[in-house]
A tleap script that builds the chain and sets N, CA, C and O, in Angstrom:
source leaprc.protein.ff14SB
mol = sequence {
  NMET SER GLN ASN GLN PHE SER PHE GLY ARG
  ARG LEU LEU SER VAL GLU GLY GLN ILE ILE
  ALA VAL LEU ALA SER GLY PRO LYS ILE ALA
  SER GLU ILE TYR ASN THR VAL SER ALA SER
  GLN PRO THR ILE SER GLU LYS LEU ALA ARG
  MET VAL ALA LYS GLY GLU ILE ILE GLN ILE
  ASN SER MET GLU ASP ARG ARG VAL ARG THR
  TYR ILE ILE ALA PRO ILE PHE ARG GLN SER
  ILE ALA ALA TYR LEU GLN ILE LEU GLU PRO
  LEU ILE GLY SER ASP VAL ARG GLN SER GLY
  ALA PHE ALA ALA ALA CSER
}
set mol.1.N position { -66.047 -39.213 38.963 }
set mol.1.CA position { -65.580 -39.436 37.574 }
set mol.1.C position { -65.900 -40.839 37.256 }
set mol.1.O position { -65.566 -41.741 38.025 }
set mol.2.N position { -66.571 -41.077 36.091 }
set mol.2.CA position { -66.858 -42.436 35.730 }
set mol.2.C position { -65.615 -43.127 35.213 }
set mol.2.O position { -64.635 -42.488 34.830 }
set mol.3.N position { -65.683 -44.509 35.211 }
set mol.3.CA position { -64.578 -45.290 34.728 }
set mol.3.C position { -64.213 -44.935 33.256 }
set mol.3.O position { -63.031 -44.863 32.919 }
set mol.4.N position { -65.214 -44.718 32.395 }
set mol.4.CA position { -65.011 -44.357 31.021 }
set mol.4.C position { -64.302 -43.005 30.915 }
set mol.4.O position { -63.355 -42.844 30.146 }
set mol.5.N position { -64.782 -42.031 31.709 }
set mol.5.CA position { -64.141 -40.685 31.669 }
set mol.5.C position { -62.734 -40.827 32.153 }
set mol.5.O position { -61.854 -40.192 31.572 }
set mol.6.N position { -62.437 -41.607 33.173 }
set mol.6.CA position { -61.071 -41.779 33.674 }
set mol.6.C position { -60.202 -42.453 32.634 }
set mol.6.O position { -59.046 -42.075 32.443 }
set mol.7.N position { -60.752 -43.448 31.962 }
set mol.7.CA position { -59.941 -44.197 30.925 }
set mol.7.C position { -59.544 -43.217 29.823 }
set mol.7.O position { -58.410 -43.260 29.348 }
set mol.8.N position { -60.454 -42.338 29.408 }
set mol.8.CA position { -60.118 -41.408 28.380 }
set mol.8.C position { -59.128 -40.402 28.924 }
set mol.8.O position { -58.140 -40.113 28.249 }
set mol.9.N position { -59.340 -39.851 30.111 }
set mol.9.CA position { -58.527 -38.847 30.678 }
set mol.9.C position { -57.068 -39.326 30.946 }
set mol.9.O position { -56.121 -38.559 30.771 }
set mol.10.N position { -56.915 -40.534 31.348 }
set mol.10.CA position { -55.553 -41.031 31.742 }
set mol.10.C position { -54.631 -41.012 30.564 }
set mol.10.O position { -53.422 -40.855 30.738 }
set mol.11.N position { -55.145 -41.163 29.378 }
set mol.11.CA position { -54.264 -41.048 28.179 }
set mol.11.C position { -53.656 -39.704 28.083 }
set mol.11.O position { -52.587 -39.551 27.491 }
set mol.12.N position { -54.298 -38.705 28.648 }
set mol.12.CA position { -53.834 -37.346 28.564 }
set mol.12.C position { -52.881 -36.909 29.746 }
set mol.12.O position { -52.215 -35.875 29.709 }
set mol.13.N position { -52.884 -37.803 30.799 }
set mol.13.CA position { -52.075 -37.473 31.992 }
set mol.13.C position { -50.800 -38.214 32.078 }
set mol.13.O position { -50.684 -39.330 31.570 }
set mol.14.N position { -49.855 -37.633 32.699 }
set mol.14.CA position { -48.575 -38.320 33.040 }
set mol.14.C position { -48.858 -39.382 34.044 }
set mol.14.O position { -49.963 -39.406 34.586 }
set mol.15.N position { -47.976 -40.233 34.324 }
set mol.15.CA position { -48.103 -41.269 35.348 }
set mol.15.C position { -48.403 -40.609 36.710 }
set mol.15.O position { -49.279 -41.058 37.449 }
set mol.16.N position { -47.685 -39.575 37.011 }
set mol.16.CA position { -47.943 -38.862 38.281 }
set mol.16.C position { -49.375 -38.314 38.308 }
set mol.16.O position { -50.052 -38.431 39.329 }
set mol.17.N position { -49.846 -37.722 37.213 }
set mol.17.CA position { -51.177 -37.184 37.094 }
set mol.17.C position { -52.203 -38.294 37.293 }
set mol.17.O position { -53.199 -38.099 37.990 }
set mol.18.N position { -51.972 -39.434 36.699 }
set mol.18.CA position { -52.900 -40.575 36.836 }
set mol.18.C position { -52.929 -41.034 38.319 }
set mol.18.O position { -54.002 -41.377 38.817 }
set mol.19.N position { -51.815 -41.050 39.015 }
set mol.19.CA position { -51.747 -41.482 40.403 }
set mol.19.C position { -52.617 -40.482 41.196 }
set mol.19.O position { -53.485 -40.906 41.959 }
set mol.20.N position { -52.408 -39.214 41.035 }
set mol.20.CA position { -53.171 -38.205 41.728 }
set mol.20.C position { -54.671 -38.343 41.430 }
set mol.20.O position { -55.487 -38.190 42.338 }
set mol.21.N position { -55.050 -38.628 40.173 }
set mol.21.CA position { -56.425 -38.819 39.862 }
set mol.21.C position { -57.022 -39.944 40.572 }
set mol.21.O position { -58.157 -39.854 41.039 }
set mol.22.N position { -56.264 -41.077 40.684 }
set mol.22.CA position { -56.741 -42.271 41.384 }
set mol.22.C position { -56.935 -41.964 42.867 }
set mol.22.O position { -57.913 -42.388 43.483 }
set mol.23.N position { -55.954 -41.195 43.443 }
set mol.23.CA position { -55.999 -40.952 44.858 }
set mol.23.C position { -56.978 -39.855 45.243 }
set mol.23.O position { -57.305 -39.710 46.421 }
set mol.24.N position { -57.446 -39.092 44.286 }
set mol.24.CA position { -58.376 -37.973 44.568 }
set mol.24.C position { -59.676 -38.440 45.265 }
set mol.24.O position { -60.317 -37.687 45.997 }
set mol.25.N position { -60.024 -39.671 45.013 }
set mol.25.CA position { -61.267 -40.158 45.641 }
set mol.25.C position { -61.004 -40.782 46.995 }
set mol.25.O position { -61.931 -41.247 47.657 }
set mol.26.N position { -59.772 -40.796 47.404 }
set mol.26.CA position { -59.494 -41.355 48.760 }
set mol.26.C position { -58.301 -42.327 48.770 }
set mol.26.O position { -57.735 -42.624 47.718 }
set mol.27.N position { -57.927 -42.812 49.938 }
set mol.27.CA position { -56.758 -43.679 50.061 }
set mol.27.C position { -56.930 -44.943 49.213 }
set mol.27.O position { -58.024 -45.496 49.098 }
set mol.28.N position { -55.831 -45.371 48.635 }
set mol.28.CA position { -55.797 -46.582 47.795 }
set mol.28.C position { -54.526 -47.409 48.161 }
set mol.28.O position { -53.449 -46.872 48.420 }
set mol.29.N position { -54.728 -48.737 48.163 }
set mol.29.CA position { -53.552 -49.601 48.352 }
set mol.29.C position { -52.875 -49.725 46.990 }
set mol.29.O position { -53.481 -49.530 45.936 }
set mol.30.N position { -51.534 -50.075 47.070 }
set mol.30.CA position { -50.706 -50.036 45.868 }
set mol.30.C position { -51.283 -50.860 44.733 }
set mol.30.O position { -51.245 -50.432 43.579 }
set mol.31.N position { -51.820 -52.041 45.040 }
set mol.31.CA position { -52.383 -52.869 43.951 }
set mol.31.C position { -53.522 -52.193 43.191 }
set mol.31.O position { -53.675 -52.412 41.990 }
set mol.32.N position { -54.357 -51.339 43.904 }
set mol.32.CA position { -55.403 -50.645 43.194 }
set mol.32.C position { -54.795 -49.613 42.285 }
set mol.32.O position { -55.340 -49.379 41.206 }
set mol.33.N position { -53.699 -48.981 42.649 }
set mol.33.CA position { -53.060 -47.998 41.774 }
set mol.33.C position { -52.426 -48.687 40.620 }
set mol.33.O position { -52.530 -48.195 39.496 }
set mol.34.N position { -51.754 -49.831 40.828 }
set mol.34.CA position { -51.153 -50.618 39.754 }
set mol.34.C position { -52.168 -51.036 38.711 }
set mol.34.O position { -51.882 -51.021 37.514 }
set mol.35.N position { -53.351 -51.408 39.163 }
set mol.35.CA position { -54.442 -51.879 38.227 }
set mol.35.C position { -55.112 -50.770 37.504 }
set mol.35.O position { -55.790 -51.045 36.514 }
set mol.36.N position { -54.986 -49.525 37.909 }
set mol.36.CA position { -55.668 -48.430 37.329 }
set mol.36.C position { -54.773 -47.553 36.413 }
set mol.36.O position { -55.221 -47.069 35.373 }
set mol.37.N position { -53.557 -47.370 36.806 }
set mol.37.CA position { -52.619 -46.442 36.082 }
set mol.37.C position { -52.055 -47.172 34.906 }
set mol.37.O position { -51.744 -48.361 34.975 }
set mol.38.N position { -51.922 -46.431 33.798 }
set mol.38.CA position { -51.441 -46.964 32.503 }
set mol.38.C position { -49.893 -46.951 32.483 }
set mol.38.O position { -49.315 -46.126 31.777 }
set mol.39.N position { -49.241 -47.794 33.196 }
set mol.39.CA position { -47.802 -47.938 33.245 }
set mol.39.C position { -47.441 -49.245 33.920 }
set mol.39.O position { -48.251 -49.897 34.578 }
set mol.40.N position { -46.172 -49.593 33.718 }
set mol.40.CA position { -45.744 -50.841 34.374 }
set mol.40.C position { -45.605 -50.724 35.859 }
set mol.40.O position { -45.451 -49.606 36.351 }
set mol.41.N position { -45.648 -51.781 36.600 }
set mol.41.CA position { -45.589 -51.811 38.045 }
set mol.41.C position { -44.269 -51.132 38.489 }
set mol.41.O position { -44.307 -50.270 39.367 }
set mol.42.N position { -43.089 -51.501 37.899 }
set mol.42.CA position { -41.868 -50.808 38.360 }
set mol.42.C position { -41.887 -49.325 38.124 }
set mol.42.O position { -41.352 -48.562 38.928 }
set mol.43.N position { -42.493 -48.902 37.038 }
set mol.43.CA position { -42.598 -47.370 36.775 }
set mol.43.C position { -43.467 -46.734 37.827 }
set mol.43.O position { -43.113 -45.692 38.378 }
set mol.44.N position { -44.619 -47.352 38.123 }
set mol.44.CA position { -45.529 -46.809 39.085 }
set mol.44.C position { -44.858 -46.779 40.481 }
set mol.44.O position { -44.953 -45.799 41.220 }
set mol.45.N position { -44.186 -47.882 40.799 }
set mol.45.CA position { -43.492 -47.933 42.126 }
set mol.45.C position { -42.469 -46.793 42.205 }
set mol.45.O position { -42.380 -46.121 43.233 }
set mol.46.N position { -41.695 -46.565 41.132 }
set mol.46.CA position { -40.685 -45.537 41.158 }
set mol.46.C position { -41.339 -44.127 41.298 }
set mol.46.O position { -40.834 -43.281 42.037 }
set mol.47.N position { -42.436 -43.898 40.600 }
set mol.47.CA position { -43.170 -42.621 40.674 }
set mol.47.C position { -43.706 -42.482 42.073 }
set mol.47.O position { -43.571 -41.406 42.655 }
set mol.48.N position { -44.317 -43.522 42.665 }
set mol.48.CA position { -44.842 -43.404 44.025 }
set mol.48.C position { -43.752 -43.019 45.002 }
set mol.48.O position { -43.953 -42.142 45.842 }
set mol.49.N position { -42.588 -43.668 44.901 }
set mol.49.CA position { -41.435 -43.363 45.810 }
set mol.49.C position { -41.028 -41.927 45.663 }
set mol.49.O position { -40.796 -41.252 46.667 }
set mol.50.N position { -40.932 -41.437 44.462 }
set mol.50.CA position { -40.542 -40.024 44.208 }
set mol.50.C position { -41.588 -39.070 44.763 }
set mol.50.O position { -41.241 -38.062 45.379 }
set mol.51.N position { -42.825 -39.365 44.559 }
set mol.51.CA position { -43.891 -38.524 45.046 }
set mol.51.C position { -43.940 -38.492 46.589 }
set mol.51.O position { -44.219 -37.453 47.187 }
set mol.52.N position { -43.662 -39.651 47.222 }
set mol.52.CA position { -43.545 -39.672 48.639 }
set mol.52.C position { -42.363 -38.810 49.129 }
set mol.52.O position { -42.511 -38.050 50.086 }
set mol.53.N position { -41.171 -38.928 48.465 }
set mol.53.CA position { -39.994 -38.200 48.801 }
set mol.53.C position { -40.268 -36.631 48.667 }
set mol.53.O position { -39.754 -35.841 49.459 }
set mol.54.N position { -41.051 -36.244 47.689 }
set mol.54.CA position { -41.328 -34.841 47.459 }
set mol.54.C position { -42.445 -34.341 48.361 }
set mol.54.O position { -42.709 -33.139 48.366 }
set mol.55.N position { -43.124 -35.205 49.132 }
set mol.55.CA position { -44.139 -34.798 50.071 }
set mol.55.C position { -45.499 -34.625 49.383 }
set mol.55.O position { -46.396 -34.034 49.984 }
set mol.56.N position { -45.686 -35.103 48.180 }
set mol.56.CA position { -46.962 -34.973 47.440 }
set mol.56.C position { -48.001 -36.027 47.907 }
set mol.56.O position { -49.206 -35.777 47.930 }
set mol.57.N position { -47.501 -37.154 48.257 }
set mol.57.CA position { -48.376 -38.215 48.765 }
set mol.57.C position { -47.763 -38.802 50.012 }
set mol.57.O position { -46.569 -38.647 50.268 }
set mol.58.N position { -48.581 -39.469 50.776 }
set mol.58.CA position { -48.117 -40.134 52.062 }
set mol.58.C position { -48.317 -41.619 51.923 }
set mol.58.O position { -49.367 -42.087 51.481 }
set mol.59.N position { -47.293 -42.353 52.306 }
set mol.59.CA position { -47.346 -43.827 52.303 }
set mol.59.C position { -47.543 -44.337 53.707 }
set mol.59.O position { -46.786 -43.986 54.612 }
set mol.60.N position { -48.602 -45.202 53.907 }
set mol.60.CA position { -48.870 -45.797 55.165 }
set mol.60.C position { -48.708 -47.259 55.078 }
set mol.60.O position { -49.408 -47.907 54.300 }
set mol.61.N position { -47.806 -47.825 55.848 }
set mol.61.CA position { -47.592 -49.252 55.839 }
set mol.61.C position { -48.536 -49.980 56.832 }
set mol.61.O position { -48.738 -49.555 57.969 }
set mol.62.N position { -49.081 -51.068 56.343 }
set mol.62.CA position { -50.021 -51.869 57.153 }
set mol.62.C position { -49.303 -52.417 58.375 }
set mol.62.O position { -48.153 -52.845 58.282 }
set mol.63.N position { -49.969 -52.408 59.510 }
set mol.63.CA position { -49.408 -52.985 60.712 }
set mol.63.C position { -49.552 -54.507 60.644 }
set mol.63.O position { -48.733 -55.219 61.226 }
set mol.64.N position { -50.568 -55.024 59.949 }
set mol.64.CA position { -50.802 -56.449 59.866 }
set mol.64.C position { -49.922 -57.140 58.851 }
set mol.64.O position { -49.457 -58.258 59.072 }
set mol.65.N position { -49.693 -56.454 57.712 }
set mol.65.CA position { -48.896 -57.065 56.645 }
set mol.65.C position { -47.999 -55.982 56.046 }
set mol.65.O position { -48.477 -55.114 55.316 }
set mol.66.N position { -46.728 -56.029 56.345 }
set mol.66.CA position { -45.774 -55.006 55.952 }
set mol.66.C position { -45.687 -54.825 54.426 }
set mol.66.O position { -45.214 -53.807 53.920 }
set mol.67.N position { -46.152 -55.832 53.741 }
set mol.67.CA position { -46.096 -55.731 52.265 }
set mol.67.C position { -47.215 -54.829 51.685 }
set mol.67.O position { -47.117 -54.394 50.538 }
set mol.68.N position { -48.260 -54.554 52.462 }
set mol.68.CA position { -49.347 -53.708 52.005 }
set mol.68.C position { -49.111 -52.287 52.358 }
set mol.68.O position { -48.899 -51.930 53.516 }
set mol.69.N position { -49.152 -51.455 51.309 }
set mol.69.CA position { -48.906 -50.032 51.461 }
set mol.69.C position { -50.186 -49.303 50.961 }
set mol.69.O position { -50.774 -49.659 49.940 }
set mol.70.N position { -50.566 -48.301 51.710 }
set mol.70.CA position { -51.726 -47.474 51.334 }
set mol.70.C position { -51.183 -46.109 51.102 }
set mol.70.O position { -50.316 -45.644 51.843 }
set mol.71.N position { -51.691 -45.430 50.050 }
set mol.71.CA position { -51.250 -44.097 49.670 }
set mol.71.C position { -52.396 -43.166 49.748 }
set mol.71.O position { -53.530 -43.515 49.420 }
set mol.72.N position { -52.083 -41.891 50.215 }
set mol.72.CA position { -53.070 -40.792 50.207 }
set mol.72.C position { -52.354 -39.552 49.723 }
set mol.72.O position { -51.130 -39.446 49.798 }
set mol.73.N position { -53.148 -38.610 49.220 }
set mol.73.CA position { -52.589 -37.287 48.827 }
set mol.73.C position { -52.301 -36.511 50.097 }
set mol.73.O position { -53.158 -36.372 50.969 }
set mol.74.N position { -51.058 -36.001 50.186 }
set mol.74.CA position { -50.705 -35.171 51.375 }
set mol.74.C position { -51.608 -33.911 51.424 }
set mol.74.O position { -51.818 -33.246 50.410 }
set mol.75.N position { -52.122 -33.611 52.605 }
set mol.75.CA position { -53.029 -32.489 52.785 }
set mol.75.C position { -52.550 -31.161 52.117 }
set mol.75.O position { -53.333 -30.480 51.456 }
set mol.76.N position { -51.291 -30.821 52.300 }
set mol.76.CA position { -50.758 -29.642 51.749 }
set mol.76.C position { -50.804 -29.662 50.226 }
set mol.76.O position { -51.075 -28.647 49.584 }
set mol.77.N position { -50.538 -30.818 49.671 }
set mol.77.CA position { -50.572 -30.966 48.189 }
set mol.77.C position { -52.057 -30.915 47.657 }
set mol.77.O position { -52.334 -30.368 46.590 }
set mol.78.N position { -52.942 -31.485 48.423 }
set mol.78.CA position { -54.360 -31.421 48.080 }
set mol.78.C position { -54.808 -29.979 48.089 }
set mol.78.O position { -55.589 -29.589 47.221 }
set mol.79.N position { -54.356 -29.172 49.020 }
set mol.79.CA position { -54.702 -27.747 49.071 }
set mol.79.C position { -54.133 -27.015 47.827 }
set mol.79.O position { -54.782 -26.127 47.275 }
set mol.80.N position { -52.942 -27.395 47.409 }
set mol.80.CA position { -52.309 -26.771 46.285 }
set mol.80.C position { -53.101 -27.080 44.997 }
set mol.80.O position { -53.295 -26.224 44.134 }
set mol.81.N position { -53.534 -28.310 44.917 }
set mol.81.CA position { -54.336 -28.706 43.747 }
set mol.81.C position { -55.694 -27.990 43.762 }
set mol.81.O position { -56.168 -27.553 42.714 }
set mol.82.N position { -56.299 -27.869 44.896 }
set mol.82.CA position { -57.563 -27.152 44.978 }
set mol.82.C position { -57.391 -25.715 44.571 }
set mol.82.O position { -58.231 -25.177 43.851 }
set mol.83.N position { -56.333 -25.080 45.007 }
set mol.83.CA position { -56.070 -23.674 44.702 }
set mol.83.C position { -55.860 -23.537 43.180 }
set mol.83.O position { -56.359 -22.604 42.549 }
set mol.84.N position { -55.113 -24.489 42.618 }
set mol.84.CA position { -54.878 -24.439 41.147 }
set mol.84.C position { -56.176 -24.601 40.378 }
set mol.84.O position { -56.397 -23.904 39.388 }
set mol.85.N position { -57.014 -25.485 40.803 }
set mol.85.CA position { -58.297 -25.717 40.089 }
set mol.85.C position { -59.171 -24.496 40.225 }
set mol.85.O position { -59.920 -24.190 39.297 }
set mol.86.N position { -59.115 -23.776 41.338 }
set mol.86.CA position { -59.801 -22.549 41.538 }
set mol.86.C position { -59.387 -21.498 40.483 }
set mol.86.O position { -60.218 -20.783 39.922 }
set mol.87.N position { -58.052 -21.440 40.240 }
set mol.87.CA position { -57.584 -20.487 39.252 }
set mol.87.C position { -58.075 -20.957 37.812 }
set mol.87.O position { -58.453 -20.127 36.985 }
set mol.88.N position { -58.054 -22.206 37.569 }
set mol.88.CA position { -58.495 -22.714 36.235 }
set mol.88.C position { -59.930 -22.591 35.987 }
set mol.88.O position { -60.319 -22.445 34.828 }
set mol.89.N position { -60.751 -22.635 36.959 }
set mol.89.CA position { -62.242 -22.717 36.809 }
set mol.89.C position { -62.750 -21.608 35.875 }
set mol.89.O position { -63.522 -21.926 34.970 }
set mol.90.N position { -62.370 -20.320 36.032 }
set mol.90.CA position { -62.898 -19.356 35.154 }
set mol.90.C position { -62.465 -19.518 33.689 }
set mol.90.O position { -63.142 -19.060 32.768 }
set mol.91.N position { -61.305 -20.190 33.502 }
set mol.91.CA position { -60.802 -20.439 32.122 }
set mol.91.C position { -61.469 -21.540 31.406 }
set mol.91.O position { -61.644 -21.466 30.190 }
set mol.92.N position { -61.877 -22.627 32.143 }
set mol.92.CA position { -62.345 -23.837 31.523 }
set mol.92.C position { -63.702 -24.267 32.011 }
set mol.92.O position { -64.221 -25.298 31.583 }
set mol.93.N position { -64.290 -23.484 32.910 }
set mol.93.CA position { -65.665 -23.770 33.378 }
set mol.93.C position { -65.704 -24.580 34.649 }
set mol.93.O position { -64.704 -25.114 35.127 }
set mol.94.N position { -66.923 -24.642 35.175 }
set mol.94.CA position { -67.084 -25.408 36.465 }
set mol.94.C position { -66.944 -26.846 36.355 }
set mol.94.O position { -66.894 -27.503 37.394 }
set mol.95.N position { -66.869 -27.461 35.137 }
set mol.95.CA position { -66.708 -28.943 35.017 }
set mol.95.C position { -65.447 -29.400 35.750 }
set mol.95.O position { -65.404 -30.541 36.211 }
set mol.96.N position { -64.440 -28.575 35.875 }
set mol.96.CA position { -63.186 -28.926 36.459 }
set mol.96.C position { -63.368 -29.277 37.929 }
set mol.96.O position { -62.565 -30.037 38.471 }
set mol.97.N position { -64.387 -28.758 38.591 }
set mol.97.CA position { -64.598 -29.049 40.048 }
set mol.97.C position { -65.829 -29.913 40.315 }
set mol.97.O position { -66.217 -30.109 41.467 }
set mol.98.N position { -66.449 -30.434 39.234 }
set mol.98.CA position { -67.664 -31.199 39.433 }
set mol.98.C position { -67.527 -32.428 40.293 }
set mol.98.O position { -68.466 -32.761 41.016 }
set mol.99.N position { -66.392 -33.129 40.253 }
set mol.99.CA position { -66.256 -34.349 40.994 }
set mol.99.C position { -66.286 -34.067 42.478 }
set mol.99.O position { -66.659 -34.953 43.248 }
set mol.100.N position { -65.906 -32.863 42.927 }
set mol.100.CA position { -65.978 -32.582 44.347 }
set mol.100.C position { -64.825 -33.209 45.087 }
set mol.100.O position { -64.793 -33.136 46.316 }
set mol.101.N position { -63.871 -33.825 44.404 }
set mol.101.CA position { -62.754 -34.541 45.070 }
set mol.101.C position { -61.903 -33.649 45.918 }
set mol.101.O position { -61.370 -34.071 46.944 }
set mol.102.N position { -61.772 -32.400 45.492 }
set mol.102.CA position { -60.920 -31.455 46.159 }
set mol.102.C position { -61.682 -30.386 46.948 }
set mol.102.O position { -61.068 -29.496 47.535 }
set mol.103.N position { -62.978 -30.468 46.965 }
set mol.103.CA position { -63.849 -29.501 47.545 }
set mol.103.C position { -63.476 -29.234 49.039 }
set mol.103.O position { -63.479 -28.093 49.501 }
set mol.104.N position { -63.168 -30.299 49.742 }
set mol.104.CA position { -62.914 -30.188 51.180 }
set mol.104.C position { -61.603 -29.392 51.478 }
set mol.104.O position { -61.440 -28.789 52.539 }
set mol.105.N position { -60.704 -29.428 50.502 }
set mol.105.CA position { -59.440 -28.722 50.684 }
set mol.105.C position { -59.533 -27.217 50.411 }
set mol.105.O position { -58.692 -26.449 50.878 }
set mol.106.N position { -60.553 -26.795 49.657 }
set mol.106.CA position { -60.681 -25.406 49.321 }
set mol.106.C position { -61.338 -24.542 50.294 }
set mol.106.O position { -61.476 -23.341 50.059 }
savepdb mol mol.pdb
quit
């Protein structure tokens, strides 16, 4: 997904949706998420903590610097997203899976 497409799309997504969209391409450190998602840092931090608590994403703390946190989509949640996209595909076309971000999970 290009930066322009993501910029347009994030206006349509909740903060949680934006976080998932950012993480779809792979692990990201917190500062990358803060710089990409359209919300304040405290709001994003709160959403990240809730998503970790719900098992949707996994937080990995750096061994070198405890202040650095990396986030990834939990494998089971990635599978759920892939299954949902598979259901949506006949309704909205193959564009929904073009990025290939969830292809490995399906």
